[in-house]
N, C-alpha and C positions, 0 to 999 in steps of 0.2 A: 664783824661776823667772820669767823675763819672757815676755810673749806679744806677738808682732808681728802686725799685721793685713796685712802685706805678703805677697802671694802671688807665686810664681815660676812662672808658667805658660809663659813663652816668648811669642813673637809671636802676637798674635791679631788678627782682623779681622772686622768693623769695630770701632771704638770703641763699646762697648756703651751706646748711648743707650736710654732706656726706651721711647721711642715712635718708630716708623718708619711712613712712609706706604706703603712698598713692602717686599717680602721682600728680605732681604740674606743673604749667605752665613752669617753668624753665627746665623741662625735655625735652621740645620741642625746646629749643633755638639753638641747634647745638653746644653748648659750653661744659663746664665741666660737667654739670649735665646730658646732653645727653650721653656723654662718659661714665659716671658712670653707667647710666641705661643700656647701651649696654654691658658694661663689667660685671656687676653684675647679670643681669637678662637674657639677650639674649645669650651672648657668651658661657656660660657654656653648653647650650643645642644645639646651632646651630654651634658650632666651627668647622671650616674646613679651608683648605689652602686658598681658594678663599676669605673668609671673613678676614682671618688673614692679608692679604695684606693692608687692611684699606683704600682702594680707594673708589671713588664714583661709581665704576663699578666693576664687576667681570669678570675675563678672564676664559673662558672655552675652552679647546682644544678638537678637534675632533680626536678620536683615529685612524680613518681610514687614514686621510691625514695630520694631524697636524695643520690644519687651526684653527684659534683662533676667538672666538666669544666674543664680549663685551656685557654684560648684565647689565641693571640697572632698578630700579623701584623707584617710588616716589609718595607720596600722597600730593595733593595740596589743601590748604585751604587759602582763603584770603577774607577779608572784607574791602571795598565792592567788589562785584564780578567784577566790572569794575573800572579801575583807569587810570590816565593819562598815555598814552603810551601802554596800554595793558588791559588784562582781564584774568580771571582764565583759560580760554581755551588756550590762547597763552602761559601763564605761564606753563601749564601742558605739552604742546608739547615741548616747548623750553627747559624747565628744564630737561626733560629726554633725549632729543636729545643731549644736552650738556654733561650730565653725561656719556653717551655712548661714545661721541667723545673724552672725556678726556683720553681715552686709545690710541688715535690716530686712532680710528676706524672710518669707514664710516657707519653711521646709515642707516638702510634700512627699519625698520618696528617698529611700536608701537602697544601696546594694550591699551585700555582705559576702565576704570570702573567708573561708575557714581553713586554717592549716592545723590538722589534727595529728598529734603524735601517737604512734602505735602504743597501745596500752592504756590510753585515756579511757576512763570509765564512761560508758554510755549514759549512766545515770547523771554523772557530772555534766556531760554535754547537754543532756536534756534540760537540766536546771538552768544552764547558761542560756539556751535558746528560749526557754520560757521567760527568763528575765528580759531578754532582748525584746520579745513580743510585748511584754508589759510596759517597758520603757518606750517603745515605739507608739503604743496606744496612748500613753500619757502625753507624748509630744504631738500626737495627731499625724503621724507619718506612716507610710506603708513600706515594708521591705519587699521590693519588686523583682529583684534578681540576685543570684548568688552563685558561689562556686565552692567546691570542697576538694581538698587535697590531703593525702596522708603521707607523713614522713616516718622514717624508721625510728625505733625507740632510741631515745637519747639525743635526737636531732632538734628537739623543741622543748619548751617548758609546758608540755601538755597540750596547749592550745594557743594559737595566735589568731586574731580576727582583723581583717581589713574591711572598712566600710567607706563607701562614697555616698555623698548626699547631694540633693538638688532642691532648689527652692526659688520661687519667683520674688524678685525685688520690686516693690512698688515704685512707679515711675517718678514720684515726687521726692524720693529719698536719695541722698548722696552721702554715703557713709563709708569711711575707710581710715586706715592709720595715717594717711597722708593729709587729712583734713583738719587736724588740730590747729587752733589759731590762738595767738596771744589774746589774753583776756578770758579764755575758756576756763571752766571749772572741771575738776577731776573727781568723779564719784566712784565708789566701789559698792557692789551689791551685798557684801557680807564679809565674814571673817576669813583671814588668810591662813593657809597651811594645813587645813583640816584633812584634805585627801592624803597628802604625803605622809603625815604622821599616822593616820589610820592604817595605811598600808604597812608602815614600819611596825606598828603594834601587832598587826596580823602575822608578821614574820617572826615575832618574838625578839625584835631588835631593840626594843626600848628597855627591857630588863625589869619592867614593872607593869602592873595592870592599869588600863586606862579605859575610859568610856568614850573616847574620841571617835566620831563617825565620819566617814568620807562625805564630802559635800556633793558627790556626783549627782547631777540633775539636768534635765532639759530646760533651757532658758528661753526657748522661742516664744512662749506665750507672754512671759514677762517683757521681752523685747518688743513684741508686737503691740502690747498695750502702751508701752512707753513711746515708741515712735509714732503710733497713731495719734497720740495727744501732742507730742513734741517732735515734729518732723525735722526740726533744726538740730537734732543730735548730729555731732560731727564724727565721733569715733566710738566704736564698740569693739572690745577685744577681751577674750577670756584668758586670764593669766595661768596657763597650764604649766608645761615644762619651763623651768627657769623662774617661775613664780612672778610676783608683782614687779619686782625690780627689773628683771630682764625684759618683760613685756613692755613696760613703760619706756625702756631704752629703745626698743624697736619703734615705738610710736614717735618718740622724740626725733629719731633719725629720719623716719619717713616724712615728718612734717617740718624738720629743721627748726625745732623749738627747744626751750628749756621747760622741763616739767619739775615742779617742786612739790613734794608731799610732806605733810606734817606727821612726824613719827607718833605723836600723841593721839592722832585721830584714826590711825590704821587699826581696824578691829582684829584682834588676835585673842583667841580663847586662852584663859590661864593655863589649861592643860597642854595646849599646843606650845605656848611660850615656855613652859617648864621642860617639856620634852626637847625642844630646840636648844635650850640652855644646856641641858645635860649632854646632848649629842654634839654641841658646838656648831649648830646650824643657825643661820639667820632666817627667820620665818618669812622674810620678804622674798626669799629665793626658793621656797618650798612650793611644790605643785598644788594647784587647785583644779577641780573639775566641775564646779557648779557656781562659779562667780564670774561677774562681768565688770570690766572697767568701762565707764561711761564718761565721755568728754563732750561737753556741750556749752553753749554760751551761758555766762554768769546769770543772766536774768531768768533762766529756766530752772535754776537749782532747786528752789523750794517746791515748785510744781513737780519736778522729777522725783524728788524724795517722797512726796505724798503718794505718787503713783506707785513707786517701788515698795513702799511700806504696806500697801494693800495687796501685794503679790506674795504668793507662798514662798518664793525663793528670793524675796527682796526685803524682808522685814528688818534686816540688820543694816540696810544701806546707809551710807554716810558720805559726806564730802571729805576728801582726804588731801586735796591740793589744787594747784592752779597751773596754767600755762602762760609763759612769758616769751618775749622775743629773745633771741640768742644769736651770738656770733658763731656758735657751734652747738650742735645738739647735745644735750646732757640731761641727766636726772639727778636732782638734789634732794637729800633728806634733811629737813629741818628737825634737829634732834631735840629731845626734851630739855637739853641744856642751853638751847638757843643758837647753837652753831649749825653750819651746813656741812653735810657729808656727801661726797660724790658717791652715787650708787651706780656701779658699773654692771655690765652683763655678767651672767654666770660664767666663770672661767672654764670649768671642766664639768665633770659629772658628779652630782651629789652622791656621797656614799652613806649607806648602801643604796643600791638602785631601788626605785619604788615603782617603776612602770616600764 
């Protein structure tokens, strides 16, 4: 079995140099350049045990009774503000609900901060807020605090939204990217790349018509049902910026393991595969907003898939790989030809930008 170090990410920008004197678009990719920015600029000043875990959430323990709170925050930018299957409001609510839920937590509340550009239509803003309310109701969370700022015309893409989320972690769960173990199985709840390609289609960047819809959705109910039945789940992670390949690399490093996925088992819709082929993208690096990676012991795979298939957002769930011991953390793709290809993190920013 041969192993290649060549990755097929598609066009990225800029060429990922280790040092930059200024912020460039690649620093927002969620890939290697984002990691360097965090490590070199933020970590030296904000370093603490919660951040060191490297998850999409932080766990905070109450000294009085030992209960644990999952906390996460995210800023949401997307153009256009509305795209097939969703909008910036649904994206903001679901993105933070999902990050909180990746601890196995039950999200209960969000805050929302709005950066409004002068000239934004009140009607557009009203529709976004309405969408946020509907998404919060679907997730079963309340928006309990917020803030609004207005910037001059030309200083924003119409609207930016920041959300923070909070949820309680059941005491019997211990879930995080650092807990993947050799012998575990890797599952994914559905098809890859839908969100990224849907946003590109909304921008007119595909050059042809498509029916691809964003997968943006709240996953907390799916996760609650899964972890209630199988508390032995080790890792939950939503493959957003940087896609499946970059997210699996993060987990592999956190747990110091090798993760091998089978190319033939990764679900990708034909329309997404065609769009990626035309644009020169690898769908394993394209963003998702309503899918979850699940890593758990081998003996629970069939039970987990049965539970997922009964859920609205888990009907396409499949097993895609396994976890093994490793002298160094890495992610391998078993190709349809039977060889192994090394999947690295996203090097720069996918072009064109999708969020």
